[in-house]
Steps between C-alpha positions, in 0.01 A plus 500: 500500500699210391832686560397587859431132574836403367666781704334378830590133421867605454502711822355207693771261376776751608343516846487122537856456384619770735314336788659163407857642511428679825376175663798312373752763632344443861565117479811342657748294312286193542190669347310515825361826627692681766236555758735677755535440870229292662420237761254223376518249785719382780513182694454401769247770603548411871865493623713492810852649542755329264217344289618471134273701273464540131366821349380487129429795276703722254776753479695346787838508338563847645350440842704644779273463807195306637295652777291267729208607721622703788756686299753219507733553199708228337771530239647155521292290267549286185382635161431173311375670191319816395177338621612315817664587831587266780527647851492378861233670713686735746438541867303783629202476257185660639268247674213669321659415165458713183618567143849424369677768292771446249715805410747588222713811490217690327167337579315255742205260479283365774331156528130470452463238773627540856768291671397347836706367787486141639613328819547128534320342793539126579202350697585136493664188344380158398741348743469565881790519748650161596357321183737309253560647156646243251722561208300567183189610702325833415437760767233767463538852652172690565461880532469816301723669249711187468599598147775700666664190644826449317669215677471218758804415726560143609811291589667260255619152586822634638334763718580799278253770384275378213296771315199407279446783258143619433540409137522134606178515716243242396234775512503862605196711558366790717335283771710188490821365353645145482865399489638149477763373747809343346467128489855414614693817561329588824641498849377198708391665837282767651551867406321824427475620135434856395284674237678807331323778316627769250472773760727308756245324722646178662189306610566173707338175407380241755778285649472175305673171501638453153569147347671451161313280264597132497756420234510168316338316213239257402626153457312198359519206758386147459372311812444122519156386581556140446784267387485126422425268202138449401451284202226603253483158347139519381185698511377298786782601711377808677718700745408783734687808601400595853375848580710509824820497287400824330358661822833438683660729236226761511464502123321798351339630177765579231736239610564199272493116552753292315470121461834330419489172302718216394362404156567149382243479215405704191134501605583654838212714628350616836159628573484747785164563675388666810414289810144416373576411141506826303279696729595761393738449209833637557580825293812508302499125413403363158118479442499125588725572807762259353877586487666302219869413428511792244410741783808407708749781569872446436540467870249218511189655660152618417372798690179714552420815692289511817191713462196577716313193392762239573642655821227379732555133388871539551450615855194305601477188274180318418172488685511134578755535779791338297687830480579452136598825335584362158447164328752382244478201273647409169759273337850468370672697770594540868432808703822571692444846657234768547605854587354846545681792326471851653664840484678594824639841596868455611643787701857600417603677815710806520650675198202510269407269224727369225241612235217746482175444323419813312162498661682628804525836340226726367416345172236672262336277254250626245604828350135591433466707810532248780701640788505210733785242521309218330763248369358153519667172400476351255597813311464506122708777349346678201604754243162639420277418811558752775424240762811313384733782561646557838711775667746421780519814714796633693483664843130408545497147608717344788772407503588793276619375157792733493623385845548137424863549399459363156795462271560365142557173676135502608220363277126453445382140479167449311318185599262376230268219405672236286332491155434859474705674230583870465700788660514779752656840419642726771455867432622811678255750648457674149422169329858480362614139432773404751611203268435276807223293339454136593344240292419136470407422142518119550268508806714255703643732758377526866699815570676772299777708658546872408819669607463847647684742283653844555209658331259316716678608812472862383120448478485329837710779674296780332764627276259439206154628564195575303450822706171429651507179685730258684502244228824289494419237232214417277432139393299391193509220249291203376448129507646412839302398806714627797458349845739723681771763452774543746802719545823322620726751663 
Protein backbone atom coordinates (compact mmCIF):
# COMPACT_ATOMS: atom_id res chain seq x y z
CA UNK A 1 0.00 0.00 0.00
CA UNK A 2 2.89 2.33 0.86
CA UNK A 3 4.45 1.72 -2.58
CA UNK A 4 1.15 2.58 -4.31
CA UNK A 5 0.91 5.92 -2.46
CA UNK A 6 4.51 6.80 -3.38
CA UNK A 7 3.81 5.93 -7.03
CA UNK A 8 0.69 8.15 -7.12
CA UNK A 9 2.63 11.02 -5.52
CA UNK A 10 5.40 10.74 -8.11
CA UNK A 11 2.86 10.62 -10.95
CA UNK A 12 1.10 13.77 -9.61
CA UNK A 13 4.41 15.66 -9.42
CA UNK A 14 5.21 14.78 -13.04
CA UNK A 15 1.77 16.01 -14.15
CA UNK A 16 2.21 19.32 -12.28
CA UNK A 17 5.71 19.90 -13.69
CA UNK A 18 4.45 19.15 -17.19
CA UNK A 19 1.59 21.62 -16.76
CA UNK A 20 4.01 24.26 -15.52
CA UNK A 21 6.28 23.89 -18.56
CA UNK A 22 3.25 23.92 -20.89
CA UNK A 23 1.96 27.16 -19.36
CA UNK A 24 5.40 28.76 -19.61
CA UNK A 25 5.68 27.82 -23.26
CA UNK A 26 2.48 29.79 -24.00
CA UNK A 27 3.80 32.98 -22.39
CA UNK A 28 5.32 35.75 -24.45
CA UNK A 29 8.81 37.13 -23.93
CA UNK A 30 7.59 39.38 -21.15
CA UNK A 31 6.02 36.54 -19.21
CA UNK A 32 2.42 37.60 -19.85
CA UNK A 33 -0.09 35.21 -21.36
CA UNK A 34 -0.77 35.55 -25.08
CA UNK A 35 -4.55 35.74 -25.18
CA UNK A 36 -4.79 36.17 -28.98
CA UNK A 37 -6.75 38.65 -31.03
CA UNK A 38 -9.45 40.50 -29.08
CA UNK A 39 -11.16 43.89 -28.58
CA UNK A 40 -11.57 44.98 -24.98
CA UNK A 41 -12.84 48.55 -25.31
CA UNK A 42 -12.86 51.42 -27.77
CA UNK A 43 -13.40 55.14 -27.32
CA UNK A 44 -15.28 57.21 -27.96
CA UNK A 45 -18.30 54.94 -28.34
CA UNK A 46 -20.18 57.63 -30.28
CA UNK A 47 -18.42 59.12 -33.32
CA UNK A 48 -18.77 61.26 -36.41
CA UNK A 49 -16.76 61.07 -39.63
CA UNK A 50 -13.04 61.81 -39.06
CA UNK A 51 -13.42 61.43 -35.30
CA UNK A 52 -10.12 60.14 -33.82
CA UNK A 53 -10.66 56.81 -32.07
CA UNK A 54 -8.62 54.45 -29.91
CA UNK A 55 -9.22 50.67 -29.86
CA UNK A 56 -7.70 48.67 -27.00
CA UNK A 57 -7.35 44.91 -26.90
CA UNK A 58 -4.72 42.29 -27.83
CA UNK A 59 -3.07 40.70 -30.86
CA UNK A 60 -3.20 43.91 -32.91
CA UNK A 61 0.39 43.72 -34.23
CA UNK A 62 -0.78 41.67 -37.23
CA UNK A 63 -4.02 43.62 -37.85
CA UNK A 64 -4.69 44.32 -41.53
CA UNK A 65 -8.25 45.67 -41.58
CA UNK A 66 -10.95 47.28 -39.42
CA UNK A 67 -14.60 46.98 -40.45
CA UNK A 68 -17.13 49.55 -39.20
CA UNK A 69 -20.95 49.21 -39.12
CA UNK A 70 -22.42 49.22 -42.61
CA UNK A 71 -19.56 47.20 -44.08
CA UNK A 72 -17.13 50.14 -44.23
CA UNK A 73 -13.60 48.71 -44.28
CA UNK A 74 -10.45 50.63 -43.34
CA UNK A 75 -6.83 49.62 -43.84
CA UNK A 76 -5.28 53.00 -43.04
CA UNK A 77 -4.75 53.06 -39.27
CA UNK A 78 -1.92 53.29 -36.73
CA UNK A 79 -0.84 50.20 -34.77
CA UNK A 80 0.51 51.86 -31.61
CA UNK A 81 1.29 48.55 -29.92
CA UNK A 82 0.03 44.98 -29.75
CA UNK A 83 -2.83 46.22 -27.56
CA UNK A 84 -3.67 49.62 -29.09
CA UNK A 85 -4.84 50.94 -32.48
CA UNK A 86 -5.56 54.55 -33.41
CA UNK A 87 -7.90 55.23 -36.33
CA UNK A 88 -10.17 58.00 -37.64
CA UNK A 89 -13.81 57.03 -38.03
CA UNK A 90 -14.49 56.71 -41.81
CA UNK A 91 -17.39 58.17 -43.73
CA UNK A 92 -20.37 55.97 -44.59
CA UNK A 93 -20.82 54.29 -41.19
CA UNK A 94 -24.37 52.98 -40.85
CA UNK A 95 -26.70 55.40 -39.04
CA UNK A 96 -27.97 52.47 -36.97
CA UNK A 97 -24.46 51.81 -35.67
CA UNK A 98 -23.18 48.35 -34.80
CA UNK A 99 -20.10 46.31 -33.87
CA UNK A 100 -16.47 46.97 -34.87
CA UNK A 101 -14.43 44.10 -36.37
CA UNK A 102 -10.61 43.89 -36.36
CA UNK A 103 -9.05 41.39 -38.77
CA UNK A 104 -5.64 39.85 -39.31
CA UNK A 105 -4.67 37.60 -42.24
CA UNK A 106 -5.99 34.54 -40.41
CA UNK A 107 -8.62 35.62 -37.88
CA UNK A 108 -11.02 38.36 -36.78
CA UNK A 109 -12.58 39.66 -33.55
CA UNK A 110 -15.75 41.64 -32.90
CA UNK A 111 -16.37 44.29 -30.21
CA UNK A 112 -18.80 43.48 -27.45
CA UNK A 113 -20.33 46.97 -27.41
CA UNK A 114 -21.85 48.72 -30.45
CA UNK A 115 -20.54 51.91 -32.03
CA UNK A 116 -23.15 54.68 -32.42
CA UNK A 117 -23.23 57.71 -34.69
CA UNK A 118 -23.54 61.32 -33.52
CA UNK A 119 -24.44 64.61 -35.18
CA UNK A 120 -23.61 68.06 -33.78
CA UNK A 121 -26.55 70.44 -33.46
CA UNK A 122 -25.99 74.00 -32.16
CA UNK A 123 -29.09 75.58 -30.61
CA UNK A 124 -27.72 78.83 -29.20
CA UNK A 125 -24.93 80.97 -27.78
CA UNK A 126 -24.41 82.97 -24.61
CA UNK A 127 -23.96 86.07 -26.83
CA UNK A 128 -26.73 87.38 -29.06
CA UNK A 129 -26.33 89.13 -32.45
CA UNK A 130 -25.17 92.72 -32.08
CA UNK A 131 -23.72 92.29 -28.60
CA UNK A 132 -20.13 93.13 -27.71
CA UNK A 133 -17.62 90.40 -26.90
CA UNK A 134 -14.51 91.57 -25.05
CA UNK A 135 -11.05 90.02 -25.20
CA UNK A 136 -10.62 87.43 -22.48
CA UNK A 137 -14.38 86.84 -22.19
CA UNK A 138 -15.80 83.31 -22.25
CA UNK A 139 -18.49 82.33 -24.78
CA UNK A 140 -20.75 79.32 -24.22
CA UNK A 141 -22.19 77.24 -27.07
CA UNK A 142 -25.38 75.25 -26.42
CA UNK A 143 -26.68 72.23 -28.29
CA UNK A 144 -26.21 68.47 -28.58
CA UNK A 145 -23.27 66.23 -29.49
CA UNK A 146 -20.94 69.20 -29.01
CA UNK A 147 -18.07 66.87 -28.13
CA UNK A 148 -17.50 66.62 -31.90
CA UNK A 149 -16.63 70.32 -32.22
CA UNK A 150 -12.92 70.50 -33.03
CA UNK A 151 -12.27 74.22 -33.59
CA UNK A 152 -13.63 77.78 -33.44
CA UNK A 153 -12.69 80.25 -36.19
CA UNK A 154 -12.25 83.95 -35.38
CA UNK A 155 -10.16 86.82 -36.76
CA UNK A 156 -6.88 87.92 -35.21
CA UNK A 157 -5.86 91.54 -34.64
CA UNK A 158 -4.65 91.82 -38.27
CA UNK A 159 -7.87 90.38 -39.72
CA UNK A 160 -6.36 86.98 -40.51
CA UNK A 161 -7.98 83.63 -39.66
CA UNK A 162 -7.48 82.61 -36.04
CA UNK A 163 -8.35 79.04 -35.01
CA UNK A 164 -8.92 78.01 -31.38
CA UNK A 165 -8.31 74.26 -31.17
CA UNK A 166 -10.73 72.13 -29.14
CA UNK A 167 -7.86 71.15 -26.82
CA UNK A 168 -7.74 74.80 -25.71
CA UNK A 169 -11.46 75.10 -24.90
CA UNK A 170 -12.18 76.05 -21.30
CA UNK A 171 -14.74 73.25 -21.10
CA UNK A 172 -16.13 70.76 -23.63
CA UNK A 173 -19.22 68.61 -23.09
CA UNK A 174 -22.13 67.05 -24.93
CA UNK A 175 -24.68 69.79 -24.28
CA UNK A 176 -22.40 72.84 -23.94
CA UNK A 177 -18.86 73.95 -24.52
CA UNK A 178 -17.00 77.08 -23.41
CA UNK A 179 -14.10 78.77 -25.15
CA UNK A 180 -12.16 81.87 -24.16
CA UNK A 181 -11.60 84.77 -26.54
CA UNK A 182 -7.99 85.92 -26.93
CA UNK A 183 -7.37 88.90 -24.68
CA UNK A 184 -5.42 91.02 -27.16
CA UNK A 185 -5.01 89.12 -30.45
CA UNK A 186 -8.61 89.62 -31.57
CA UNK A 187 -9.89 91.78 -34.44
CA UNK A 188 -11.51 95.03 -33.31
CA UNK A 189 -14.76 95.14 -35.25
CA UNK A 190 -17.86 93.19 -36.21
CA UNK A 191 -17.66 89.79 -37.87
CA UNK A 192 -19.16 86.27 -37.91
CA UNK A 193 -17.13 83.45 -36.39
CA UNK A 194 -17.60 79.76 -37.16
CA UNK A 195 -17.82 76.46 -35.28
CA UNK A 196 -16.14 73.45 -36.98
CA UNK A 197 -16.80 69.76 -36.32
CA UNK A 198 -14.76 66.64 -37.07
CA UNK A 199 -17.21 65.63 -39.79
CA UNK A 200 -16.84 68.92 -41.67
CA UNK A 201 -19.77 71.00 -40.45
CA UNK A 202 -19.20 74.79 -40.53
CA UNK A 203 -21.71 76.40 -38.19
CA UNK A 204 -21.92 80.23 -38.10
CA UNK A 205 -21.81 82.10 -34.81
CA UNK A 206 -23.85 85.27 -34.16
CA UNK A 207 -22.43 88.46 -35.66
CA UNK A 208 -20.74 90.11 -32.67
CA UNK A 209 -18.77 93.29 -32.10
CA UNK A 210 -15.35 92.26 -30.80
CA UNK A 211 -13.18 94.46 -28.58
CA UNK A 212 -9.64 93.56 -27.47
CA UNK A 213 -8.99 93.76 -23.73
CA UNK A 214 -7.54 97.03 -22.52
CA UNK A 215 -3.78 96.92 -22.24
CA UNK A 216 -1.96 98.76 -19.53
CA UNK A 217 -0.73 98.45 -15.97
CA UNK A 218 -1.62 99.39 -12.42
CA UNK A 219 0.26 102.40 -11.16
CA UNK A 220 0.38 103.83 -7.65
CA UNK A 221 -0.56 107.54 -7.70
CA UNK A 222 -0.42 110.05 -4.87
CA UNK A 223 -2.96 112.89 -4.84
CA UNK A 224 -2.65 115.97 -2.65
CA UNK A 225 -5.55 116.57 -0.26
CA UNK A 226 -4.05 119.54 1.56
CA UNK A 227 -0.78 121.51 1.54
CA UNK A 228 0.38 124.12 4.03
CA UNK A 229 2.16 124.30 7.33
CA UNK A 230 0.24 123.51 10.51
CA UNK A 231 2.37 123.55 13.64
CA UNK A 232 1.71 120.85 16.23
CA UNK A 233 3.29 122.96 18.98
CA UNK A 234 1.43 121.32 21.86
CA UNK A 235 -1.42 119.02 22.76
CA UNK A 236 -3.82 121.89 23.11
CA UNK A 237 -3.31 122.80 19.47
CA UNK A 238 -6.07 120.88 17.66
CA UNK A 239 -6.37 120.98 13.89
CA UNK A 240 -9.17 119.55 11.74
CA UNK A 241 -9.03 117.97 8.28
CA UNK A 242 -12.27 118.73 6.45
CA UNK A 243 -14.40 115.97 4.98
CA UNK A 244 -14.93 117.97 1.80
CA UNK A 245 -11.24 117.62 0.93
CA UNK A 246 -11.58 113.84 0.86
CA UNK A 247 -15.00 113.90 -0.81
CA UNK A 248 -13.57 116.01 -3.65
CA UNK A 249 -11.14 113.17 -4.43
CA UNK A 250 -13.76 110.38 -4.10
CA UNK A 251 -11.60 108.41 -1.68
CA UNK A 252 -12.45 104.72 -1.31
CA UNK A 253 -11.83 101.70 0.89
CA UNK A 254 -8.35 100.23 0.34
CA UNK A 255 -6.71 103.55 -0.48
CA UNK A 256 -4.19 105.05 1.95
CA UNK A 257 -3.87 108.42 3.67
CA UNK A 258 -0.40 109.85 4.18
CA UNK A 259 0.43 112.65 6.59
CA UNK A 260 3.75 114.36 5.80
CA UNK A 261 5.61 116.06 8.66
CA UNK A 262 8.45 118.45 9.28
CA UNK A 263 9.88 117.14 12.54
CA UNK A 264 11.83 119.59 14.71
CA UNK A 265 11.85 117.81 18.10
CA UNK A 266 12.75 114.34 19.35
CA UNK A 267 9.41 114.07 21.14
CA UNK A 268 7.46 114.63 17.92
CA UNK A 269 4.10 112.85 17.87
CA UNK A 270 0.64 113.34 16.43
CA UNK A 271 -2.64 111.83 17.54
CA UNK A 272 -5.08 111.15 14.72
CA UNK A 273 -8.77 110.79 15.55
CA UNK A 274 -12.03 110.72 13.65
CA UNK A 275 -14.19 113.84 13.59
CA UNK A 276 -15.84 113.16 16.96
CA UNK A 277 -12.75 112.26 19.02
CA UNK A 278 -12.11 108.57 18.38
CA UNK A 279 -15.61 107.54 17.50
CA UNK A 280 -14.71 105.06 16.13
CA UNK A 281 -10.95 104.54 16.58
CA UNK A 282 -9.09 104.37 13.29
CA UNK A 283 -7.96 100.86 12.33
CA UNK A 284 -4.31 100.46 11.39
CA UNK A 285 -3.10 103.08 13.84
CA UNK A 286 -1.29 102.32 17.12
CA UNK A 287 -3.61 101.38 19.98
CA UNK A 288 -3.45 104.90 21.41
CA UNK A 289 -3.95 106.38 17.92
CA UNK A 290 -0.59 108.21 18.23
CA UNK A 291 2.08 108.28 15.54
CA UNK A 292 5.55 108.91 16.96
CA UNK A 293 8.84 110.04 15.47
CA UNK A 294 10.05 106.42 15.30
CA UNK A 295 7.07 105.58 13.07
CA UNK A 296 8.09 108.12 10.43
CA UNK A 297 8.93 106.69 6.98
CA UNK A 298 12.22 107.63 5.25
CA UNK A 299 10.15 109.91 3.01
CA UNK A 300 8.80 111.74 6.06
CA UNK A 301 5.21 110.55 6.35
CA UNK A 302 2.89 108.41 8.43
CA UNK A 303 0.13 106.48 6.65
CA UNK A 304 -2.95 104.35 7.32
CA UNK A 305 -5.42 102.49 5.11
CA UNK A 306 -9.02 103.56 4.61
CA UNK A 307 -11.49 100.91 5.78
CA UNK A 308 -15.28 100.68 6.00
CA UNK A 309 -15.33 102.24 9.49
CA UNK A 310 -13.39 105.41 8.72
CA UNK A 311 -14.72 106.04 5.18
CA UNK A 312 -18.03 107.68 6.31
CA UNK A 313 -16.07 110.16 8.46
CA UNK A 314 -13.78 111.04 5.58
CA UNK A 315 -16.71 111.71 3.26
CA UNK A 316 -19.26 113.24 5.68
CA UNK A 317 -17.38 114.55 8.72
CA UNK A 318 -18.76 114.92 12.24
CA UNK A 319 -22.39 115.23 13.29
CA UNK A 320 -21.94 118.72 14.75
CA UNK A 321 -21.97 120.46 11.41
CA UNK A 322 -18.29 121.37 11.43
CA UNK A 323 -17.48 118.97 8.59
CA UNK A 324 -14.45 117.64 10.44
CA UNK A 325 -13.26 114.31 9.04
CA UNK A 326 -10.09 113.95 11.12
CA UNK A 327 -8.76 115.78 14.17
CA UNK A 328 -5.00 116.03 14.58
CA UNK A 329 -3.09 117.33 17.59
CA UNK A 330 0.37 116.72 19.00
CA UNK A 331 3.78 118.32 19.48
CA UNK A 332 7.27 118.70 18.08
CA UNK A 333 6.43 118.86 14.39
CA UNK A 334 4.59 120.60 11.62
CA UNK A 335 2.09 118.99 9.24
CA UNK A 336 3.05 120.07 5.72
CA UNK A 337 0.99 117.84 3.43
CA UNK A 338 -1.82 115.26 3.46
CA UNK A 339 -2.27 112.96 0.45
CA UNK A 340 -4.34 109.98 -0.65
CA UNK A 341 -2.57 107.05 -2.38
CA UNK A 342 -4.50 104.91 -4.86
CA UNK A 343 -3.80 102.35 -7.59
CA UNK A 344 -4.80 103.63 -11.02
CA UNK A 345 -5.09 101.61 -14.25
CA UNK A 346 -3.01 103.30 -16.93
CA UNK A 347 -3.83 102.26 -20.50
CA UNK A 348 -0.87 101.88 -22.81
CA UNK A 349 -2.58 102.21 -26.19
CA UNK A 350 -1.73 100.22 -29.30
CA UNK A 351 1.02 97.62 -29.47
CA UNK A 352 0.28 95.68 -26.30
CA UNK A 353 1.82 95.97 -22.86
CA UNK A 354 5.54 96.15 -22.17
CA UNK A 355 5.20 93.36 -19.63
CA UNK A 356 2.75 90.53 -18.94
CA UNK A 357 1.62 89.41 -15.51
CA UNK A 358 1.66 85.60 -15.62
CA UNK A 359 -1.92 85.71 -14.29
CA UNK A 360 -2.90 86.66 -17.86
CA UNK A 361 -2.15 83.07 -18.81
CA UNK A 362 -3.79 79.92 -17.53
CA UNK A 363 -1.99 79.22 -14.27
CA UNK A 364 -2.72 76.10 -12.23
CA UNK A 365 -1.92 76.30 -8.54
CA UNK A 366 -2.29 73.39 -6.13
CA UNK A 367 -1.25 70.14 -7.75
CA UNK A 368 -3.65 68.23 -5.49
CA UNK A 369 -6.40 67.95 -8.07
CA UNK A 370 -7.40 71.60 -8.50
CA UNK A 371 -8.12 72.29 -12.18
CA UNK A 372 -8.99 75.98 -12.03
CA UNK A 373 -6.57 78.87 -12.60
CA UNK A 374 -6.19 79.91 -8.97
CA UNK A 375 -2.97 81.91 -8.64
CA UNK A 376 -3.46 84.62 -6.04
CA UNK A 377 -0.97 87.20 -4.86
CA UNK A 378 0.79 87.13 -2.50
CA UNK A 379 2.09 83.79 -3.74
CA UNK A 380 4.32 81.77 -1.41
CA UNK A 381 6.32 79.14 -3.31
CA UNK A 382 6.74 75.78 -1.61
CA UNK A 383 8.69 72.56 -2.14
CA UNK A 384 6.34 70.33 -0.18
CA UNK A 385 2.94 72.05 -0.05
CA UNK A 386 1.04 71.46 -3.28
CA UNK A 387 -0.73 74.81 -2.98
CA UNK A 388 2.66 76.49 -3.29
CA UNK A 389 3.46 74.89 -6.65
CA UNK A 390 2.15 76.52 -9.81
CA UNK A 391 2.08 75.56 -13.49
CA UNK A 392 2.21 78.18 -16.23
CA UNK A 393 0.38 76.72 -19.21
CA UNK A 394 1.04 77.28 -22.91
CA UNK A 395 -1.68 77.62 -25.53
CA UNK A 396 -4.52 77.68 -22.98
CA UNK A 397 -4.55 81.27 -21.74
CA UNK A 398 -4.45 84.41 -23.85
CA UNK A 399 -2.30 85.85 -25.17
CA UNK A 400 -0.78 82.49 -26.03
CA UNK A 401 2.50 82.13 -24.22
CA UNK A 402 4.30 80.77 -27.27
CA UNK A 403 3.11 83.71 -29.42
CA UNK A 404 4.77 86.45 -27.37
CA UNK A 405 7.93 86.32 -29.46
CA UNK A 406 10.11 85.68 -26.43
CA UNK A 407 13.88 85.39 -26.86
CA UNK A 408 16.89 84.92 -24.62
CA UNK A 409 16.78 88.71 -24.20
CA UNK A 410 13.40 88.34 -22.49
CA UNK A 411 13.12 87.78 -18.75
CA UNK A 412 10.92 87.05 -15.78
CA UNK A 413 10.78 89.67 -13.04
CA UNK A 414 9.70 88.40 -9.62
CA UNK A 415 8.38 91.10 -7.29
CA UNK A 416 8.67 90.18 -3.62
CA UNK A 417 8.14 91.58 -0.15
CA UNK A 418 11.31 93.04 1.34
CA UNK A 419 12.38 91.05 4.39
CA UNK A 420 11.30 87.66 3.08
CA UNK A 421 14.22 85.35 2.33
CA UNK A 422 14.35 82.28 0.08
CA UNK A 423 14.17 81.14 -3.52
CA UNK A 424 12.04 80.11 -6.48
CA UNK A 425 13.07 77.30 -8.81
CA UNK A 426 11.88 77.14 -12.42
CA UNK A 427 11.23 73.58 -13.65
CA UNK A 428 10.40 72.11 -17.05
CA UNK A 429 7.11 70.19 -17.60
CA UNK A 430 8.76 66.99 -16.31
CA UNK A 431 9.98 68.67 -13.09
CA UNK A 432 13.53 68.94 -14.43
CA UNK A 433 15.57 71.82 -12.97
CA UNK A 434 16.14 74.51 -15.60
CA UNK A 435 18.97 76.09 -13.56
CA UNK A 436 16.96 79.28 -13.59
CA UNK A 437 16.36 79.57 -9.87
CA UNK A 438 16.18 83.01 -8.32
CA UNK A 439 16.97 83.78 -4.70
CA UNK A 440 17.26 86.51 -2.12
CA UNK A 441 19.05 85.15 0.93
CA UNK A 442 19.59 88.57 2.50
CA UNK A 443 15.91 89.52 2.17
CA UNK A 444 16.65 93.07 1.00
CA UNK A 445 15.52 92.82 -2.63
CA UNK A 446 12.23 94.10 -4.03
CA UNK A 447 12.65 92.35 -7.40
CA UNK A 448 14.60 89.39 -8.76
CA UNK A 449 15.25 89.10 -12.51
CA UNK A 450 15.39 85.69 -14.17
CA UNK A 451 16.72 85.56 -17.77
CA UNK A 452 14.76 83.34 -20.15
CA UNK A 453 17.09 80.60 -21.36
CA UNK A 454 17.09 78.42 -24.49
CA UNK A 455 15.74 75.51 -22.45
CA UNK A 456 12.93 77.67 -21.08
CA UNK A 457 12.04 78.73 -24.63
CA UNK A 458 11.81 75.06 -25.64
CA UNK A 459 9.33 74.50 -22.82
CA UNK A 460 7.35 77.62 -23.73
CA UNK A 461 7.19 76.67 -27.42
CA UNK A 462 6.22 73.04 -26.74
CA UNK A 463 9.49 71.41 -27.77
CA UNK A 464 9.73 69.95 -24.26
CA UNK A 465 6.49 68.40 -23.01
CA UNK A 466 5.30 66.05 -20.31
CA UNK A 467 3.14 64.30 -22.91
CA UNK A 468 -0.21 64.88 -21.24
CA UNK A 469 -0.72 68.61 -20.65
CA UNK A 470 0.23 72.04 -21.97
CA UNK A 471 2.53 72.82 -19.06
CA UNK A 472 5.31 75.24 -20.01
CA UNK A 473 6.98 75.90 -16.67
CA UNK A 474 6.54 74.80 -13.05
CA UNK A 475 7.49 77.08 -10.15
CA UNK A 476 8.25 75.96 -6.62
CA UNK A 477 10.53 77.03 -3.77
CA UNK A 478 10.40 78.39 -0.24
CA UNK A 479 10.69 81.44 1.98
CA UNK A 480 9.75 84.24 -0.39
CA UNK A 481 6.48 86.18 -0.39
CA UNK A 482 5.86 87.08 -4.04
CA UNK A 483 3.57 89.98 -4.90
CA UNK A 484 3.72 89.64 -8.69
CA UNK A 485 5.56 87.73 -11.46
CA UNK A 486 5.80 89.34 -14.90
CA UNK A 487 7.28 88.42 -18.27
CA UNK A 488 9.18 91.22 -20.00
CA UNK A 489 9.31 90.44 -23.76
